[in-house]
N, C-alpha and C positions, 0 to 999 in steps of 0.2 A: 505494499500499500502506501509505503514511505518513497519508495524508488520511482512508482508510478506517478506519483505528487510531483517528485521532483522533475520528471520526464515533461508534466505537462507546463509546469514553470518554465522550463528552458525553453520549449517550442513557444511559449507566449511572448518570451523574451526576444526569441529570435524574429517572430513576427512583428513586434514592435519597434525593434531596430532595425526592419527593413526601408529602406530610404523610399521616400514620395517621388513618382517623377517629376524631373526638373520641367518648366516650361523652355521649349525653343523655339526661335523662330522660323518658320519656314518662308523662305524665298524664292519666287519665280518672276522673269524677267523674258523679253521677248519682241516681237514687231506684231502688229495688227493694225488696222484700219490705217493705214498709210504713214504710222508711227510707231513709237515706243510705247512699252506697259511694264508696270512694274508691280507685285502684288506682294503683300507681304501680312502673314498673320500669325498668332501665337498657338502653341498648343503644347501638349507632353510628348508628344512623339512626331516624327518626321512624317508629312503627309504630302504626296505628289498629286496634285490637280491638272496636270498639263493639259490631259485629255477633254479635261472637263472644258476646261480655257479655251482649246481650239474648238471643241462643238459651239460651243458660245459666240464665238467669233463668228464660225461660218454661217450659224442661223441668223446673225444679226447682218451679216454681209448679204446674205442670201434675200433678205427683205429690203435692206436700204440702202445698199450702196449705188452709187451710181455709175461706178467704173466698172461694173459688172455686167453686161449687156443683157443678161437674162436673167436679173434680180428682180423682184416685185417691180422697184418702183422706176426702173428702165423700162420695163414692160408698161406700165401704167402711163409714163413720160413718152414713149413711142405711140400711145393711144390705144394701147389693148385694156378694153371694158370688161374682160372677163377674170380680171387676177381678183383671188381671193387673198385679202390680205390677214397677216397675223397677228397676235396681240404684241408685238413689237411694233410693228406700223403704228396701229391705233394707239397706243402708248405716246409713241413721239408727235403723232398727229393731234392728239387730245391736248398735250402740254403747247404745242404751235399755236393750235387755236387761242389757246388759253392767252400765251404771250403776245401774239398778233393784238387781240383785243384791247388787253390793257395796256400796251405801249402804242394804242392806237397807229399799227403799222409800222412801228419802226421797228419791230422783229417780222421777219417776212421770207418765208423758207423757198419763196417764187421768183426771190429777187436776182437768183444766181445766172440768169440770162443775160442780166445786163453787167455784171460783175465779170463775166466772160465776155462781154462783147466789148468792155473796157480794156480787158487784156492784160489787169495790173497783175505784175511781177515784182520781186526785189529790186531793180534796176530798171533805168532808162526814162525817155521822157513821155509824158502823159501827152497824147494827140488828141486832137478833137475829133468828136464822134458827130456824124450827121443828125441833124435834130429830128429831120424826119424818121430817120433809123431807130433813134430813141422813143420818139412817139410812138412807132409801131410797135417795140417789143414793150412797153409800158401798158399796150391793151390787154397783155397777156400777164402783166405781173399781178399778183393780189390774193392773199391767203383765201381770200371770201369767194375766190372762183372756183374752190375744191369742196366740196362738201362730201363727209363721209356719213355713208348710209348702211350701217350693220356692218360686214365685212366687205365693202366694196367702196371704193372712190369714184365720185362723179364730178366730172369738171365742166364748167360752163362754157370755159374757152378752152377748144381743146389743145390749144399750141401753149398753155398753160405747165411748165417745168418746176416739178419740186426736187429740192434738195434740201436733205435735213443735214450736211456738214456741220452747218451753225452748231448745232446740241446732238449729234450722232455719238460725239465721244463722251459727251457727257453721261447720256442715257447707258452707253455700255459701260462704263464705271458703274452706275446703279446695279446694271443687270450683276457685273461681276462679285458687287459687295454684298447683294442679297442672297446670291448662290452662297456665299460664306455664311451669310447668318443662318440660310436655311439648315446649314451643316453643323450649324452650334457654334460657330466661333464669334466670342464678342470683342475679341483685340483686331483690329485689321486697319491695313492702308493700302488702297487701290488707287494706282495712278494710270491713267492713257493721257499721253500726250500733253502733260502738265495739268488736266485737269482731274481733280484727287476728291477722293471721301474715306474719310477715317472713323472708326469708333474704337471706344476703350483707350488703352494708351498702351506704351511699349513696357508691360509689365515687367520685362526682362533687366530692363534698364532703369526701372520705376520712376520713368517720367512720359509726359504726354507725347504724342505723335508731332513732329518737329516739320515743318515745310514752309518753305522761302517763296518768298513773291519776286518773281523775276525782273531786273531790272530791264529798263529800253534801249537797249543797246544797239546801235544800227550799224555795226560792224558784225552781228550775229554772235558776238561772244556771250557766253552766260555769266552772269553774276547776280548775287543775290543781296540786298542793303536791308533786306524785311523779311525776317523768320519769325513765323507764330505757332501757337500752340494748335492742333485741331482735334477736339473733341466732338464725336457724334454731329458731325457735320461736314457739308463737300462745300469746296472752291474750283471755281473755273475762274480763268482769265483771257479777255479779247483785247489785244492791242493791234496799234497800226504801225510798229517800227517794223516789221519785217517784212510786210506788203504794201508799198507805195510807188508813187511816180511822183517825179516834179515839174512844175511847168516852167516856161521859159524865165518868169523872175524866182524863181527857186523855191516856190511855195510847194510844200509836200500835201498831196493827197492821198488821203486813206484809200483801202479797197472796199471800205464801207459806202455804198450807193444810198442814196437818198430816196424813198421808194415812191416819194410824191413826183420828185422831178425828172428821176432815172439818172441825174447827174453825181460823180463823185464830190464831196465837201472838204474843202480845207478845215480842219480841225487841228486846234492845240493839244487835244486828247491823244494821249501817247497810250495809255493802259488801263483796263480795268479789271477789277478782280473782284467777285461776287463770293460771299459766304450766305449759305442757306441750307435746309435740311436735304435736299436731294441736288446730286450732280447735274442732272438735265435743266433744272430750273435755274441752276446756278449758270451753266452755258448759255442758256436761251437769253438772259436777263444782262449776262456781260455784252454778249452782242447788241442787244435794243440799248444800252446805254454808250456804246461806242458810237453808235448810229445818232443818239439824240444829241451828242454833243455832252459839254460839261454843265451847262446853265440849266439846261433843260432837264440833265438826269438829277440835279439836285432838287428842281423840283417836284419830279415823279417819286422821289426817294422819301419825300415828307409824308406819302401817302402810303408807303410801303416799307414800312420799319422792320419788318420781317427780314429785309436785305440788307446786311451788312457790306460796304461797298469801301473799296480804297482804289482812289485815282491817281495815275501819275500823269502831269500835265506840265507846259511850257508855257512859260508868263509871255508878255509883251518883248521881255528882254531876251528871251529864248533860254531861260533859266527853267533848270527842271523842278516843278512843285510835286508835294502831294497834300493830299485831302481822305480823312476818314470820314464815314458817314455811317450813321446807326450802329456806333458803337465796336465799328471794325477794329480787332483788337492793336492795341501798339507795338505790341511784342510777341 
């Protein structure tokens, strides 16, 4: 009896001394959607979701990539009225409609036809575009010309071209984040082409997730003068410092096109970063605010306190200035 008691005590001691599994960082990076991505989450063991990530990329591309000739969006743009859209397409269209309405058309996924016509790129001079050509293209612009009926897209103008590039990366970030949450992970950071969503913290370092707001460098060098903590939020940035052209007076024109006039507008706004709950919304509003310009954006944000925004702009003396609105974090 005594020996049995000792044995039980020893077994209990060994069990109690067994080390608890330590959390470890799972990290994956690669290329998708014409850019790079990185995904990190914390678990007690190493987990490889590479195949799952690839499957998600394939499904989203098949639905909304304008670079794939037989994707759903390409078929719709080519005039196919029989396309049955999936939930991804519906989700992005629904958010687009909402943002289009709230921004009074400043955000418009049908403006791409004019962006392409102006042929924006990182270098070169802006050339005059025939006003008749602009007026002709404007007839097909406007998300109000697109109707979502069940699982079908109906266009009132057959020439209207849909392009979700302004918020597709943000949406993909949300899809990856929700995939991780579905699998029970509570501490993660997802980034695709600079658009980011995080939850929890880096519990290994016992610090919050830290992300940088990129400086507007015209030489395409990357630097970050502002670094913030990201907890249960998403951030997206839209900038005019990569795609622009210059007129004969040296004025810089962003690739953002005025949806009312069809012309690019000169703007002192260089970068807009938006923090909010979902990355698709952050992505869409960042684009819209870039289109509005600084003064109109400040007025708009008075009625949208849920959007935390950080502006980088040039003043009249070509000096870089910053502005934080709606409690965008200072560090």
